[in-house]
C-alpha positions in Angstrom: 0.0 0.0 0.0 2.8 2.4 1.0 4.6 1.6 -2.3 1.4 2.4 -4.2 1.1 5.8 -2.6 4.8 6.6 -3.3 4.2 5.6 -6.9 1.2 7.9 -7.2 3.1 10.8 -5.6 6.0 10.2 -8.0 3.7 10.2 -10.9 2.2 13.5 -9.8 5.6 15.1 -9.4 6.6 13.9 -12.9 3.4 15.3 -14.3 4.0 18.6 -12.6 7.6 18.8 -13.8 6.4 18.0 -17.3 3.8 20.7 -17.2 6.2 23.3 -15.9 8.7 22.5 -18.5 6.2 23.4 -21.2 6.6 27.0 -20.3 10.2 26.8 -21.6 9.1 28.0 -25.0 6.0 26.6 -26.6 3.2 27.5 -24.2 2.6 30.6 -22.0 2.5 30.5 -18.2 -1.3 30.7 -18.1 -1.7 27.6 -20.3 0.9 25.8 -18.2 -1.0 26.6 -15.0 -4.2 25.4 -16.6 -2.6 22.1 -17.4 -1.4 21.7 -13.8 -5.0 22.3 -12.6 -6.4 19.9 -15.2 -3.9 17.2 -14.0 -4.8 17.9 -10.4 -8.5 17.4 -11.1 -7.7 14.1 -12.9 -5.5 13.0 -10.0 -8.3 13.8 -7.5 -10.8 11.9 -9.6 -14.6 11.7 -9.4 -15.9 11.8 -5.9 -18.4 13.3 -3.4 -17.7 16.9 -4.5 -18.5 16.3 -8.1 -21.6 14.3 -7.4 -22.9 17.1 -5.1 -22.0 19.7 -7.7 -23.9 17.6 -10.4 -26.9 17.6 -8.2 -26.9 21.3 -7.4 -26.3 22.2 -11.1 -29.2 20.0 -11.9 -31.3 22.5 -9.9 -30.3 25.1 -12.5 -31.8 22.9 -15.3 -35.0 22.4 -13.3 -35.3 26.2 -12.8 -34.7 27.0 -16.5 -37.5 24.7 -17.5 -39.8 25.9 -14.8 -39.4 29.5 -16.1 -40.2 28.5 -19.7 -43.1 26.2 -18.9 -44.7 28.4 -16.2 -45.0 31.3 -18.7 -47.0 29.2 -21.1 -49.3 28.4 -18.3 -49.5 31.9 -16.8 -50.0 33.6 -20.1 -53.5 32.3 -21.1 -54.8 32.3 -17.5 -53.6 35.8 -16.6 -55.0 37.0 -20.0 -58.5 36.0 -18.9 -58.3 38.4 -16.0 -56.5 41.4 -17.7 -57.7 41.0 -21.4 -54.5 42.1 -23.3 -54.8 42.7 -27.0 -51.8 40.5 -27.8 -51.3 38.0 -25.0 -48.8 35.9 -26.9 -46.3 38.8 -26.8 -45.7 38.0 -23.1 -43.2 35.4 -24.4 -41.3 38.2 -26.1 -40.8 39.9 -22.7 -39.4 36.6 -21.4 -37.0 36.1 -24.2 -35.8 39.7 -24.1 -35.0 39.2 -20.4 -33.3 35.8 -21.2 -31.2 37.5 -23.9 -29.9 40.3 -21.7 -29.4 37.9 -18.7 -27.4 35.4 -20.8 -25.0 38.2 -21.9 -24.4 39.7 -18.5 -24.4 36.4 -16.5 -21.6 35.0 -18.7 -19.7 38.2 -18.6 -19.9 38.5 -14.8 -18.9 34.8 -14.4 -15.7 35.6 -16.2 -15.0 38.9 -14.4 -16.3 38.2 -10.9 -16.0 34.5 -10.6 -18.2 31.4 -11.0 -19.3 31.0 -7.4 -21.0 34.4 -6.9 -23.0 34.2 -10.1 -23.8 30.6 -9.4 -25.2 31.3 -5.9 -27.2 34.4 -6.9 -28.9 33.2 -10.1 -31.6 30.8 -8.7 -32.1 33.0 -5.6 -32.9 36.0 -7.8 -35.3 34.0 -9.8 -37.1 32.8 -6.7 -37.7 36.3 -5.3 -38.9 37.7 -8.7 -41.2 34.8 -9.4 -43.0 35.1 -6.1 -43.3 38.9 -6.6 -44.9 38.3 -10.0 -47.9 36.8 -8.2 -48.8 40.3 -7.0 -49.1 41.7 -10.5 -52.1 44.1 -10.6 -52.2 44.4 -14.4 -50.8 43.0 -17.7 -48.0 45.5 -17.8 -46.7 44.3 -14.4 -46.9 40.7 -15.6 -44.6 41.6 -18.5 -42.2 43.5 -16.3 -41.8 40.7 -13.8 -41.5 38.1 -16.6 -38.7 40.1 -18.1 -36.9 40.4 -14.8 -37.3 36.6 -14.2 -35.8 36.0 -17.7 -32.9 38.4 -16.9 -32.0 36.7 -13.6 -32.4 33.2 -15.0 -31.0 33.9 -18.5 -27.5 32.7 -17.9 -28.3 30.1 -15.3 -27.6 27.2 -17.5 -24.5 28.8 -18.8 -22.9 29.1 -15.4 -24.1 25.6 -14.3 -22.6 24.0 -17.4 -19.4 26.1 -17.0 -18.9 25.0 -13.4 -19.5 21.3 -14.2 -17.1 21.4 -17.2 -14.3 22.9 -15.1 -14.6 20.3 -12.2 -15.3 17.0 -13.9 -12.4 14.6 -14.7 -12.1 14.1 -18.5 -13.6 10.6 -18.6 -16.7 11.7 -16.8 -17.5 14.5 -19.3 -20.5 12.5 -20.5 -22.3 13.6 -17.3 -22.5 17.1 -18.8 -24.9 15.6 -21.3 -26.7 13.4 -18.8 -27.4 16.3 -16.4 -30.0 17.6 -18.8 -32.4 14.8 -17.8 -33.5 17.3 -15.1 -35.2 19.3 -17.8 -37.9 16.7 -17.9 -38.2 17.0 -14.1 -38.7 20.7 -14.4 -41.4 20.2 -17.0 -43.1 17.5 -15.0 -43.0 19.3 -11.7 -44.4 22.5 -13.2 -47.1 20.7 -15.1 -48.2 18.6 -12.1 -48.4 21.6 -9.8 -50.3 23.6 -12.3 -52.8 20.9 -13.1 -55.1 21.2 -10.0 -54.4 25.0 -9.7 -55.6 25.7 -13.3 -58.5 23.3 -13.2 -59.9 24.4 -9.8 -58.5 27.9 -9.1 -58.5 29.6 -12.5 -61.4 31.0 -14.6 -62.7 28.6 -17.3 -61.7 28.8 -20.9 -63.4 31.6 -22.8 -63.6 33.9 -19.8 -63.1 37.7 -20.1 -62.2 40.4 -17.7 -65.9 41.1 -17.2 -66.5 37.5 -16.0 -63.1 36.7 -14.5 -62.3 38.3 -11.2 -59.0 38.2 -9.4 -60.4 36.1 -6.5 -61.7 33.5 -9.0 -58.4 33.4 -10.9 -55.8 32.9 -8.2 -54.5 29.7 -9.6 -51.7 31.2 -11.7 -50.7 33.4 -8.8 -50.5 30.4 -6.5 -48.3 28.7 -9.2 -45.8 31.6 -9.2 -45.6 31.5 -5.4 -45.1 27.8 -5.2 -42.5 27.7 -8.0 -40.7 30.7 -6.4 -40.7 28.8 -3.1 -39.2 25.7 -4.7 -36.5 27.9 -6.3 -35.7 29.5 -3.0 -35.5 26.0 -1.4 -33.1 24.8 -4.1 -31.0 28.1 -3.8 -30.6 27.6 -0.1 -29.8 23.9 -0.5 -27.1 24.3 -3.1 -25.5 27.3 -1.3 -25.5 26.1 2.3 -25.9 22.3 2.1 -24.3 21.0 -1.1 -21.9 23.9 -1.5 -19.3 24.9 -4.1 -15.7 26.0 -4.1 -14.6 28.6 -6.5 -13.4 27.1 -9.8 -9.6 26.4 -9.6 -9.4 26.9 -13.4 -11.0 30.3 -13.2 -8.8 31.3 -10.3 -5.7 30.3 -12.2 -6.9 32.3 -15.3 -7.0 35.3 -12.9 -3.5 34.7 -11.6 -4.8 33.8 -8.1 -2.5 30.7 -7.7 -2.7 30.4 -3.9 -6.5 30.6 -4.0 -6.5 27.9 -6.7 -4.3 25.6 -4.6 -6.7 26.1 -1.6 -9.7 25.3 -3.7 -8.1 22.2 -5.2 -7.1 20.9 -1.7 -10.6 21.5 -0.4 -12.0 19.5 -3.3 -9.5 16.7 -2.7 -10.3 16.6 1.0 -14.0 16.3 0.4 -13.3 13.5 -2.0 -11.0 11.9 0.5 -8.3 11.8 -2.2 -4.6 11.6 -1.6 -3.6 14.3 -4.0 -2.4 17.6 -2.5 -1.7 20.7 -4.7 1.1 23.1 -3.9 2.1 26.6 -5.1 5.4 25.2 -6.2 3.6 23.1 -8.9 2.6 26.3 -10.7 4.5 29.0 -12.6 5.4 31.9 -10.3 3.5 35.1 -10.4 6.5 36.9 -11.9 6.2 34.6 -15.0 2.6 35.6 -15.6 1.6 38.6 -17.7 0.0 41.6 -15.8 -3.7 41.3 -15.1 -5.7 43.2 -17.7 -8.4 45.7 -16.8 -12.1 44.9 -17.0 -12.3 46.8 -20.3 -9.4 44.8 -21.7 -11.0 41.5 -20.6 -14.2 42.4 -22.4 -12.3 43.2 -25.5 -10.4 39.9 -25.2 -13.6 38.1 -26.2 -12.2 38.5 -29.7 -9.9 35.7 -28.9 -12.8 33.3 -29.2 -12.7 33.9 -33.0 -8.9 34.0 -33.6 -7.6 31.3 -35.9 -9.4 29.0 -38.4 -10.2 26.3 -35.8 -11.8 28.7 -33.3 -13.6 30.6 -36.1 -15.0 27.3 -37.4 -16.0 26.3 -33.9 -17.8 29.5 -33.1 -19.5 29.7 -36.5 -21.0 26.3 -36.0 -22.0 27.0 -32.4 -23.6 30.3 -33.3 -25.7 28.6 -36.0 -26.6 25.8 -33.7 -27.8 28.1 -31.0 -29.7 30.2 -33.5 -31.5 27.1 -34.7 -32.2 26.1 -31.1 -33.7 29.5 -30.4 -36.1 29.6 -33.3 -36.8 25.9 -34.1 -38.6 24.6 -31.1 -40.7 27.8 -30.2 -41.8 28.2 -33.8 -42.8 24.5 -34.1 -44.7 24.6 -30.8 -46.5 27.8 -31.8 -47.8 26.6 -35.2 -48.4 22.9 -34.6 -51.7 23.1 -32.6 -53.3 25.5 -35.1 -52.1 23.5 -38.1 -53.5 20.2 -36.7 -56.9 21.9 -35.9 -57.0 23.4 -39.4 -56.4 20.0 -41.0 -59.1 18.1 -39.2 -57.3 16.6 -36.2 -59.4 15.4 -33.3 -57.2 15.8 -30.3 -59.8 15.4 -27.6 -62.0 17.8 -25.7 -59.2 20.4 -25.2 -60.0 20.6 -21.4 -57.4 21.6 -18.9 -57.4 18.1 -17.5 -56.4 16.7 -20.9 -53.8 19.5 -21.5 -51.9 18.9 -18.2 -52.2 15.2 -18.4 -50.5 15.2 -21.8 -47.9 17.7 -20.5 -47.1 15.4 -17.6 -46.8 12.3 -19.8 -44.6 13.9 -22.4 -42.4 15.5 -19.7 -41.8 12.2 -18.0 -40.8 10.5 -21.3 -38.5 13.4 -22.1 -36.5 12.8 -18.9 -34.8 9.8 -20.5 -33.6 11.5 -23.7 -30.5 13.1 -22.2 -29.6 9.8 -20.5 -29.5 8.1 -23.9 -27.3 11.0 -25.3 -24.9 10.6 -22.4 -24.4 7.0 -23.3 -24.0 7.7 -27.0 -21.5 10.5 -26.3 -19.4 8.1 -24.2 -18.9 5.9 -27.2 -15.6 7.0 -28.8 -16.7 6.5 -32.4 -19.8 8.6 -31.9 -18.9 11.3 -29.3 -20.8 14.6 -29.6 -20.6 15.0 -33.4 -22.4 11.8 -34.4 -24.7 11.8 -31.4 -25.9 15.2 -32.4 -26.4 14.0 -36.0 -28.4 10.9 -35.0 -30.6 12.6 -32.4 -31.4 15.6 -34.7 -32.3 13.5 -37.7 -34.6 11.2 -35.6 -36.1 14.3 -34.0 -36.8 15.7 -37.5 -38.6 12.5 -38.5 -40.9 12.5 -35.5 -41.6 16.2 -35.8 -42.5 15.7 -39.4 -44.8 12.7 -38.7 -46.4 14.8 -35.9 -48.0 16.9 -38.6 -50.1 13.9 -39.7 -51.6 13.3 -36.2 -55.4 13.0 -36.3 -56.3 11.3 -32.9 -55.8 12.0 -29.2 -53.8 8.8 -28.7 -51.5 9.8 -31.6 -51.1 13.2 -30.2 -49.8 11.9 -26.8 -47.5 9.3 -28.5 -45.9 11.7 -30.9 -45.6 14.6 -28.5 -43.8 12.3 -26.1 -41.4 11.0 -28.8 -40.6 14.5 -30.0 -40.0 15.6 -26.4 -37.7 12.6 -25.9 -35.5 13.2 -29.0 -35.6 17.0 -28.6 -34.2 16.7 -25.1 -31.6 14.2 -26.3 -30.6 16.7 -29.0 -30.4 19.8 -26.9 -28.5 17.9 -24.2 -25.6 17.3 -26.6 -25.5 21.0 -27.7 -25.7 22.3 -24.1 -22.9 19.9 -23.0 -20.6 20.4 -25.9 -20.6 24.2 -25.8 -18.8 24.8 -22.4 -16.5 21.8 -22.9 -15.3 23.2 -26.2 -14.4 26.7 -25.0 -11.3 27.9 -23.2 -11.5 28.6 -19.5 -10.7 32.3 -19.8 -13.7 33.0 -22.0 -15.9 30.0 -21.1 -18.5 32.0 -19.1 -18.9 34.9 -21.6 -18.7 32.5 -24.5 -21.5 30.3 -23.2 -23.6 33.4 -22.3 -23.0 34.9 -25.7 -24.1 31.7 -27.5 -27.2 31.3 -25.4 -28.0 34.9 -26.0 -27.9 34.2 -29.7 -30.6 31.6 -29.2 -32.7 33.9 -26.9 -32.4 36.7 -29.4 -33.8 34.6 -32.3 -36.5 33.2 -30.0 -38.0 36.8 -29.6 -39.3 36.5 -33.2 -41.5 33.4 -32.5 -44.3 35.2 -30.5 -44.5 38.0 -33.1 -44.8 35.4 -35.9 -47.5 33.7 -33.9 -49.3 36.9 -33.3 -49.3 38.4 -36.7 -48.6 35.4 -39.0 -50.9 32.8 -40.7 -50.9 30.2 -38.0 -52.7 27.6 -40.2 -49.8 27.5 -42.6 -47.6 24.4 -42.7 -44.5 26.1 -44.0 -43.0 27.0 -40.6 -43.4 23.4 -39.4 -41.4 22.0 -42.3 -38.8 24.8 -42.0 -38.4 23.7 -38.3 -38.0 20.1 -39.4 -35.3 21.2 -42.0 -33.5 23.1 -39.2 -33.4 19.9 -37.1 -31.6 18.2 -40.0 -29.4 21.3 -40.3 -28.3 20.9 -36.7 -27.2 17.4 -37.4 -25.1 18.4 -40.3 -23.5 21.2 -38.3 -22.8 18.7 -35.6 -20.6 16.7 -38.1 -18.6 19.9 -38.7 -17.8 20.5 -35.1 -14.2 19.8 -34.0 -13.7 16.7 -31.8 -12.9 17.4 -28.2 -9.4 16.3 -27.2 
């Protein structure tokens, strides 16, 4: 046993010497220190800290879906009470907030640190969501919705960034599998909303003249309950599960001693034998001077320097743009298209609506788990997994347009949800893993912002376009195939 420990320590010393020797000409000091941190995380291995981090970051996925699903539930029910002219434009307020939030969250994560943004994001969403329940008019609903989007806009970006920087290389597939909590977010929101909408909201067809506040409290109760759940998760992941500042981010800021402390705390929690030391890193005198905030913002240009980076960012921007427009556009047009072409999807009651939502959400939970398995296969990895899931998703989305019965509606909505979650999980996981630590936060935020920006167009199309046209549906299907082809063009992760 003693001999084994000595061998491990000897290997760690050799790796450290090898990493430090890199600075002798080919790689700068920052990259060398990043390599030392990477080797330390590999030496510490997968343990209690990473599993707790995976659980707490899963809360972020749940919250993201809660925000998106709750708006689709609040919108029609609050509209009965307030009678807005264009109720579907509430989604535009949400996407505008998500766009701004994604940009600033990513930027702050790179400038101020991962931990602060990580702790505040869900907490902010919880407070704003509960305050939204007090809205006295439609304008207030829009304002609170925009604030909720702003605070939650970069939530996934920071969660995925934190995970990517703390997982050992062979466990990277968990980045993809973590997205299974999307389905949980959908299911939780739908199941809570089900009795509230059925028994505590005005019936369909109500107007402000027939729908009083006291008779329409269901959507307000939903906001309060979801806000409370978010607050519970925020407290849990801050004070129970916990997180240490990312060692990779600390090193990128030249804070070597803090990075060593963080690594050793992670190692202690995992009960690993590895111990980091300042002597393993390049000295501060070898590091370039720390740039100003303005210089750091301008350095985002480095994401596009060189053909390989330009190719990567070009593919990712297109992927996120497709993500932003494809699913919202498809969901907006599909119900109207089916009704216009003679589909009999049931009685359209709230009971049926939320039953179908619960079923498809539960099925969707398993999509990311399949993607996690496929990504772990060396011959497939992210590129071919993305291609396979996107093409199958396009097939089911296309077949969905031929649905004519209630049973077919449930079956195909479940399969589209399954493959769509599988597809999106790959994109969400690949993005932070492919970006450099220095710009990972702002890079993820910027790419998600591209998707949010494009999403703003969908409620306007739904409001002012011909919703019985089948053209947008087939364009969405073509975009799914386009995502798969873009996936094949992505660089393989080392």
